[in-house]
Backbone atoms as SQL, in Angstrom:
CREATE TABLE atoms (id INTEGER PRIMARY KEY, chain TEXT, resi INTEGER, resn TEXT, atom TEXT, x REAL, y REAL, z REAL);
INSERT INTO atoms VALUES
  (1, 'A', 1, 'MET', 'N', -19.137, -29.615, 31.013),
  (2, 'A', 1, 'MET', 'CA', -17.813, -30.056, 31.465),
  (3, 'A', 1, 'MET', 'C', -16.507, -29.045, 30.844),
  (4, 'A', 2, 'ARG', 'N', -15.355, -29.462, 31.749),
  (5, 'A', 2, 'ARG', 'CA', -14.654, -28.668, 31.647),
  (6, 'A', 2, 'ARG', 'C', -13.726, -29.057, 30.475),
  (7, 'A', 3, 'GLY', 'N', -13.165, -27.953, 30.056),
  (8, 'A', 3, 'GLY', 'CA', -12.244, -28.142, 28.809),
  (9, 'A', 3, 'GLY', 'C', -12.665, -28.618, 27.767),
  (10, 'A', 4, 'SER', 'N', -14.068, -28.956, 27.397),
  (11, 'A', 4, 'SER', 'CA', -14.823, -29.109, 26.061),
  (12, 'A', 4, 'SER', 'C', -14.945, -27.412, 25.416),
  (13, 'A', 5, 'PRO', 'N', -15.105, -27.667, 24.559),
  (14, 'A', 5, 'PRO', 'CA', -15.097, -26.830, 23.240),
  (15, 'A', 5, 'PRO', 'C', -16.728, -25.881, 23.668),
  (16, 'A', 6, 'ALA', 'N', -16.796, -24.786, 23.611),
  (17, 'A', 6, 'ALA', 'CA', -18.290, -24.321, 23.816),
  (18, 'A', 6, 'ALA', 'C', -19.062, -24.297, 22.620),
  (19, 'A', 7, 'ALA', 'N', -20.423, -24.769, 22.681),
  (20, 'A', 7, 'ALA', 'CA', -21.414, -24.836, 21.850),
  (21, 'A', 7, 'ALA', 'C', -21.352, -24.110, 20.696),
  (22, 'A', 8, 'GLY', 'N', -21.151, -24.613, 19.634),
  (23, 'A', 8, 'GLY', 'CA', -21.471, -24.018, 18.441),
  (24, 'A', 8, 'GLY', 'C', -19.675, -23.598, 17.997),
  (25, 'A', 9, 'ASP', 'N', -18.842, -24.059, 18.422),
  (26, 'A', 9, 'ASP', 'CA', -17.222, -23.700, 18.219),
  (27, 'A', 9, 'ASP', 'C', -16.722, -24.739, 17.812),
  (28, 'A', 10, 'ARG', 'N', -16.575, -24.519, 16.531),
  (29, 'A', 10, 'ARG', 'CA', -15.709, -25.567, 15.808),
  (30, 'A', 10, 'ARG', 'C', -13.949, -25.061, 15.624),
  (31, 'A', 11, 'GLY', 'N', -13.868, -25.125, 16.705),
  (32, 'A', 11, 'GLY', 'CA', -12.060, -24.831, 16.762),
  (33, 'A', 11, 'GLY', 'C', -11.693, -24.094, 15.342),
  (34, 'A', 12, 'GLY', 'N', -10.372, -24.623, 14.926),
  (35, 'A', 12, 'GLY', 'CA', -9.717, -24.199, 13.791),
  (36, 'A', 12, 'GLY', 'C', -8.916, -22.788, 14.572),
  (37, 'A', 13, 'SER', 'N', -8.173, -22.277, 13.543),
  (38, 'A', 13, 'SER', 'CA', -7.692, -21.243, 13.721),
  (39, 'A', 13, 'SER', 'C', -8.068, -20.027, 12.903),
  (40, 'A', 14, 'ALA', 'N', -7.491, -19.231, 13.077),
  (41, 'A', 14, 'ALA', 'CA', -8.302, -17.570, 12.547),
  (42, 'A', 14, 'ALA', 'C', -7.893, -17.661, 11.426),
  (43, 'A', 15, 'GLY', 'N', -7.073, -18.263, 10.777),
  (44, 'A', 15, 'GLY', 'CA', -6.729, -18.645, 8.915),
  (45, 'A', 15, 'GLY', 'C', -7.953, -19.641, 8.296),
  (46, 'A', 16, 'ASP', 'N', -8.212, -20.344, 9.258),
  (47, 'A', 16, 'ASP', 'CA', -9.587, -21.305, 8.803),
  (48, 'A', 16, 'ASP', 'C', -10.893, -20.701, 8.313),
  (49, 'A', 17, 'ARG', 'N', -11.556, -19.748, 9.730),
  (50, 'A', 17, 'ARG', 'CA', -12.076, -19.083, 9.589),
  (51, 'A', 17, 'ARG', 'C', -11.911, -18.315, 8.766),
  (52, 'A', 18, 'ASP', 'N', -11.065, -17.508, 8.323),
  (53, 'A', 18, 'ASP', 'CA', -10.534, -16.641, 7.183),
  (54, 'A', 18, 'ASP', 'C', -11.335, -16.963, 5.917),
  (55, 'A', 19, 'SER', 'N', -10.183, -18.136, 5.816),
  (56, 'A', 19, 'SER', 'CA', -10.517, -18.694, 4.193),
  (57, 'A', 19, 'SER', 'C', -11.897, -19.120, 4.055),
  (58, 'A', 20, 'GLU', 'N', -12.668, -19.658, 5.453),
  (59, 'A', 20, 'GLU', 'CA', -14.027, -19.997, 5.258),
  (60, 'A', 20, 'GLU', 'C', -14.970, -18.459, 4.689),
  (61, 'A', 21, 'ALA', 'N', -14.663, -17.589, 5.743),
  (62, 'A', 21, 'ALA', 'CA', -15.434, -16.332, 5.101),
  (63, 'A', 21, 'ALA', 'C', -14.995, -15.806, 3.841),
  (64, 'A', 22, 'VAL', 'N', -13.673, -15.640, 3.193),
  (65, 'A', 22, 'VAL', 'CA', -13.754, -15.457, 1.727),
  (66, 'A', 22, 'VAL', 'C', -14.655, -16.278, 0.671),
  (67, 'A', 23, 'ALA', 'N', -14.754, -17.654, 1.193),
  (68, 'A', 23, 'ALA', 'CA', -15.726, -18.989, 0.611),
  (69, 'A', 23, 'ALA', 'C', -16.840, -18.120, 0.309),
  (70, 'A', 24, 'ALA', 'N', -17.083, -18.008, 1.531),
  (71, 'A', 24, 'ALA', 'CA', -18.488, -17.462, 1.582),
  (72, 'A', 24, 'ALA', 'C', -19.096, -16.413, 1.032),
  (73, 'A', 25, 'ALA', 'N', -18.082, -15.166, 0.713),
  (74, 'A', 25, 'ALA', 'CA', -18.493, -14.270, 0.271),
  (75, 'A', 25, 'ALA', 'C', -18.257, -14.395, -1.099),
  (76, 'A', 26, 'ALA', 'N', -17.539, -15.650, -1.886),
  (77, 'A', 26, 'ALA', 'CA', -17.100, -15.487, -2.840),
  (78, 'A', 26, 'ALA', 'C', -18.554, -16.273, -3.845),
  (79, 'A', 27, 'LEU', 'N', -19.258, -16.947, -2.704),
  (80, 'A', 27, 'LEU', 'CA', -20.332, -18.068, -3.159),
  (81, 'A', 27, 'LEU', 'C', -21.685, -16.507, -3.330),
  (82, 'A', 28, 'HIS', 'N', -21.653, -15.936, -2.117),
  (83, 'A', 28, 'HIS', 'CA', -22.514, -14.561, -2.388),
  (84, 'A', 28, 'HIS', 'C', -22.599, -13.857, -3.622),
  (85, 'A', 29, 'LEU', 'N', -21.293, -13.634, -3.789),
  (86, 'A', 29, 'LEU', 'CA', -21.154, -12.751, -5.242),
  (87, 'A', 29, 'LEU', 'C', -21.320, -13.526, -6.258),
  (88, 'A', 30, 'SER', 'N', -21.088, -14.928, -6.455),
  (89, 'A', 30, 'SER', 'CA', -21.325, -15.505, -7.447),
  (90, 'A', 30, 'SER', 'C', -22.953, -15.483, -7.645),
  (91, 'A', 31, 'ARG', 'N', -23.576, -15.500, -6.640),
  (92, 'A', 31, 'ARG', 'CA', -25.051, -15.606, -6.763),
  (93, 'A', 31, 'ARG', 'C', -25.411, -14.551, -7.063),
  (94, 'A', 32, 'GLY', 'N', -24.947, -13.172, -7.033),
  (95, 'A', 32, 'GLY', 'CA', -25.334, -11.694, -7.328),
  (96, 'A', 32, 'GLY', 'C', -25.784, -11.063, -5.732),
  (97, 'A', 33, 'GLU', 'N', -25.504, -11.752, -5.014),
  (98, 'A', 33, 'GLU', 'CA', -26.072, -11.651, -3.661),
  (99, 'A', 33, 'GLU', 'C', -25.017, -10.472, -3.091),
  (100, 'A', 34, 'VAL', 'N', -25.303, -9.424, -3.327),
  (101, 'A', 34, 'VAL', 'CA', -23.812, -8.131, -2.814),
  (102, 'A', 34, 'VAL', 'C', -24.523, -7.677, -1.678),
  (103, 'A', 35, 'ARG', 'N', -25.321, -7.477, -1.227),
  (104, 'A', 35, 'ARG', 'CA', -25.733, -7.371, 0.298),
  (105, 'A', 35, 'ARG', 'C', -25.506, -8.108, 1.425),
  (106, 'A', 36, 'GLU', 'N', -25.825, -9.561, 1.005),
  (107, 'A', 36, 'GLU', 'CA', -25.322, -10.331, 1.831),
  (108, 'A', 36, 'GLU', 'C', -23.737, -10.570, 2.453),
  (109, 'A', 37, 'THR', 'N', -22.672, -9.760, 1.968),
  (110, 'A', 37, 'THR', 'CA', -21.422, -9.996, 2.080),
  (111, 'A', 37, 'THR', 'C', -21.227, -9.046, 2.963),
  (112, 'A', 38, 'GLY', 'N', -22.023, -8.250, 3.749),
  (113, 'A', 38, 'GLY', 'CA', -21.145, -7.162, 5.085),
  (114, 'A', 38, 'GLY', 'C', -20.621, -7.834, 5.570),
  (115, 'A', 39, 'LEU', 'N', -21.560, -9.359, 6.387),
  (116, 'A', 39, 'LEU', 'CA', -21.105, -10.213, 7.341),
  (117, 'A', 39, 'LEU', 'C', -19.768, -10.482, 6.952),
  (118, 'A', 40, 'ASN', 'N', -19.704, -11.489, 5.820),
  (119, 'A', 40, 'ASN', 'CA', -18.467, -11.721, 5.543),
  (120, 'A', 40, 'ASN', 'C', -17.448, -10.716, 5.543),
  (121, 'A', 41, 'ALA', 'N', -17.490, -9.474, 5.130),
  (122, 'A', 41, 'ALA', 'CA', -16.517, -8.800, 5.223),
  (123, 'A', 41, 'ALA', 'C', -15.955, -8.583, 6.788),
  (124, 'A', 42, 'ALA', 'N', -17.058, -8.135, 7.333),
  (125, 'A', 42, 'ALA', 'CA', -16.541, -8.493, 9.032),
  (126, 'A', 42, 'ALA', 'C', -16.058, -9.124, 9.724),
  (127, 'A', 43, 'LEU', 'N', -16.310, -10.748, 9.097),
  (128, 'A', 43, 'LEU', 'CA', -15.185, -11.967, 9.779),
  (129, 'A', 43, 'LEU', 'C', -14.541, -11.647, 9.390),
  (130, 'A', 44, 'ILE', 'N', -13.799, -11.279, 8.247),
  (131, 'A', 44, 'ILE', 'CA', -12.787, -11.257, 7.202),
  (132, 'A', 44, 'ILE', 'C', -11.765, -10.510, 8.186),
  (133, 'A', 45, 'ALA', 'N', -12.116, -9.121, 8.578),
  (134, 'A', 45, 'ALA', 'CA', -11.542, -8.363, 9.147),
  (135, 'A', 45, 'ALA', 'C', -11.218, -8.805, 10.560),
  (136, 'A', 46, 'LEU', 'N', -11.895, -9.143, 11.130),
  (137, 'A', 46, 'LEU', 'CA', -11.775, -9.882, 12.504),
  (138, 'A', 46, 'LEU', 'C', -10.895, -10.792, 12.495),
  (139, 'A', 47, 'ALA', 'N', -11.042, -11.749, 11.351),
  (140, 'A', 47, 'ALA', 'CA', -9.676, -13.290, 11.438),
  (141, 'A', 47, 'ALA', 'C', -8.527, -12.210, 11.616),
  (142, 'A', 48, 'ALA', 'N', -8.229, -11.382, 9.873),
  (143, 'A', 48, 'ALA', 'CA', -7.095, -10.741, 10.005),
  (144, 'A', 48, 'ALA', 'C', -6.586, -10.133, 11.118),
  (145, 'A', 49, 'VAL', 'N', -7.316, -9.430, 12.085),
  (146, 'A', 49, 'VAL', 'CA', -7.197, -8.534, 13.349),
  (147, 'A', 49, 'VAL', 'C', -6.740, -9.655, 14.138),
  (148, 'A', 50, 'THR', 'N', -7.344, -11.026, 14.591),
  (149, 'A', 50, 'THR', 'CA', -6.973, -11.920, 15.353),
  (150, 'A', 50, 'THR', 'C', -5.512, -12.604, 14.985),
  (151, 'A', 51, 'ALA', 'N', -5.191, -12.918, 14.048),
  (152, 'A', 51, 'ALA', 'CA', -3.837, -13.519, 13.329),
  (153, 'A', 51, 'ALA', 'C', -2.813, -12.387, 13.548),
  (154, 'A', 52, 'TRP', 'N', -3.250, -11.039, 13.305),
  (155, 'A', 52, 'TRP', 'CA', -2.360, -10.161, 13.532),
  (156, 'A', 52, 'TRP', 'C', -1.701, -9.926, 14.999),
  (157, 'A', 53, 'LEU', 'N', -2.576, -10.222, 15.923),
  (158, 'A', 53, 'LEU', 'CA', -3.003, -9.703, 17.256),
  (159, 'A', 53, 'LEU', 'C', -2.187, -10.886, 17.791),
  (160, 'A', 54, 'ALA', 'N', -2.395, -12.371, 17.127),
  (161, 'A', 54, 'ALA', 'CA', -1.929, -13.428, 18.054),
  (162, 'A', 54, 'ALA', 'C', -0.574, -13.762, 18.271),
  (163, 'A', 55, 'PRO', 'N', 0.561, -13.459, 17.588),
  (164, 'A', 55, 'PRO', 'CA', 1.725, -13.238, 17.905),
  (165, 'A', 55, 'PRO', 'C', 2.147, -12.483, 19.306),
  (166, 'A', 56, 'THR', 'N', 1.555, -11.328, 19.828),
  (167, 'A', 56, 'THR', 'CA', 1.912, -10.535, 20.529),
  (168, 'A', 56, 'THR', 'C', 1.114, -11.067, 22.021),
  (169, 'A', 57, 'TRP', 'N', 0.436, -12.066, 22.042),
  (170, 'A', 57, 'TRP', 'CA', -0.389, -12.206, 23.068),
  (171, 'A', 57, 'TRP', 'C', 0.380, -13.466, 23.825);
């Protein structure tokens, strides 16, 4: 369908995804799962870059 979001795309802003990644990282750290925070850190960085570049587009 034209105009429908891609499968798996929940929409939302970069800030929403950033806060979800921070919450996920906090959950992993509270469980002592330090090795699992790498992807969370990458998602936080990606969301920050997206938010930084968004006004220029």
